[in-house]
C-alpha positions as CSV (number, residue, x, y, z in Angstrom):
1,M,0.0,0.0,0.0
2,K,3.0,2.3,0.6
3,E,3.9,2.1,-3.1
4,A,0.3,3.2,-4.1
5,T,0.5,6.3,-1.9
6,D,4.0,7.1,-3.3
7,V,2.6,6.8,-6.9
8,L,-0.4,9.0,-6.0
9,R,2.0,11.6,-4.5
10,I,4.1,11.6,-7.6
11,V,1.1,11.9,-9.8
12,G,-0.2,14.8,-7.7
13,I,3.1,16.6,-7.9
14,I,3.2,16.2,-11.7
15,L,-0.4,17.5,-12.0
16,L,0.4,20.4,-9.7
17,G,3.4,21.3,-11.8
18,I,1.3,21.1,-15.0
19,F,-1.3,23.4,-13.4
20,V,1.3,25.9,-12.3
21,L,2.8,26.0,-15.8
22,A,-0.7,26.3,-17.4
23,V,-1.6,29.3,-15.1
24,G,1.9,30.8,-14.6
25,I,3.1,31.0,-18.2
26,P,0.2,33.2,-19.4
27,I,0.6,35.5,-16.4
28,V,4.3,35.9,-17.1
29,L,3.7,36.5,-20.8
30,T,1.1,39.1,-20.0
31,A,3.4,40.9,-17.6
32,A,6.1,40.8,-20.3
33,G,3.7,42.2,-22.8
34,I,2.7,45.1,-20.5
35,A,6.4,45.8,-19.9
36,V,7.1,45.8,-23.7
37,G,4.1,48.0,-24.3
38,I,5.3,50.5,-21.7
39,L,8.7,50.6,-23.3
40,G,7.1,51.1,-26.7
41,I,5.1,54.0,-25.4
42,L,8.2,55.6,-23.8
43,F,10.2,55.1,-27.0
44,G,7.3,56.7,-29.0
45,I,7.2,59.7,-26.7
46,A,11.0,60.1,-27.0
47,V,10.8,60.0,-30.8
48,L,8.0,62.6,-30.7
49,V,10.0,64.9,-28.4
50,I,13.1,64.6,-30.8
51,K,10.9,65.5,-33.8
52,L,9.4,68.4,-32.0
53,A,12.9,69.7,-31.0
54,V,14.0,69.4,-34.7
55,V,11.0,71.4,-35.9
56,I,11.6,74.1,-33.2
57,A,15.3,74.3,-34.2
58,I,14.5,74.7,-37.9
59,C,11.9,77.4,-37.1
60,Y,14.5,79.2,-35.0
61,L,17.1,79.1,-37.7
62,I,14.6,80.4,-40.3
63,L,13.7,83.3,-38.0
64,V,17.3,84.1,-37.2
65,G,18.1,84.0,-41.0
66,I,15.2,86.4,-41.8
67,R,16.3,88.7,-39.0
68,A,19.9,88.7,-40.4
69,V,18.7,89.5,-43.9
70,L,16.5,92.4,-42.7
71,R,19.4,94.1,-40.9
């Protein structure tokens, strides 16, 4: 009878491991997806700020050039 309880214990551990993998993997992948999404948003904001800085710099150079020509 001791062997039967050992077998049931091993089967229970295996089923528990499968359950943990079935529940844990989607949670980990979801957390990774959120992290990647946040990084993507931050990267997009950084690119937008750089584009805005370039537009402001070009406008400033145009205004300085016009001022220089008018003097």
